[in-house]
C-alpha positions in Angstrom: -19.0 1.0 -2.1 -15.8 0.2 -3.9 -14.6 3.9 -3.9 -15.2 4.1 -0.1 -13.4 0.8 0.5 -10.5 1.9 -1.7 -10.2 5.3 0.1 -10.4 3.7 3.6 -7.8 1.2 2.7 -5.4 3.9 1.4 -5.8 6.0 4.5 -5.2 2.9 6.7 -2.1 1.9 4.6 -0.7 5.4 5.0 -0.9 5.2 8.8 0.6 1.8 8.8 3.4 2.7 6.4 4.3 5.7 8.5 5.1 3.4 11.5 7.5 1.2 9.5 11.2 1.7 10.0 12.8 0.1 7.0 12.2 -0.2 3.2 11.5 -3.9 3.7 8.8 -3.3 6.2 7.2 -0.6 4.1 7.5 -2.9 1.0 5.7 -5.8 2.7 2.9 -3.6 4.1 2.5 -1.9 0.7 2.4 -5.2 -1.1 -0.3 -6.5 1.3 -2.3 -3.3 1.0 -2.0 -3.2 -2.8 -3.2 -6.8 -3.1 -6.1 -6.2 -0.7 -7.2 -3.1 -2.6 -6.9 -4.8 -6.0 -8.8 -7.8 -4.8 -11.6 -5.7 -3.2 -12.0 -3.6 -6.4 -12.0 -6.5 -8.8 -8.4 -5.9 -10.1 -5.5 -8.3 -10.3 -4.1 -8.9 -6.8 -0.6 -9.8 -8.0 -0.3 -6.5 -9.9 -1.7 -4.6 -6.9 0.9 -6.3 -4.7 3.8 -5.4 -7.0 2.7 -1.8 -7.3 1.9 -1.5 -3.6 5.3 -3.0 -2.6 7.1 -0.7 -4.9 5.2 2.3 -3.5 6.0 1.2 0.0 9.7 0.8 -0.7 10.1 4.1 -2.4 7.7 6.3 -0.4 10.4 7.6 1.9 12.6 8.5 -1.1 9.7 10.6 -2.4 9.3 12.3 1.0 5.9 10.8 1.7 6.7 8.4 4.6 9.1 10.4 6.7 
């Protein structure tokens, strides 16, 4: 159940992040998605938010969110 929820959340976050125009928008969506995934899988929501936010901000630099 957790693996399916995690995979579904990641796919949904990828679609949402691709619609964002700026680093700030991607960072906020990434932080929300990271916190949600961490909370749903029993992890630390704050750590998930930090990692998700960083991933959102830098995903265009890595060529993922173009």
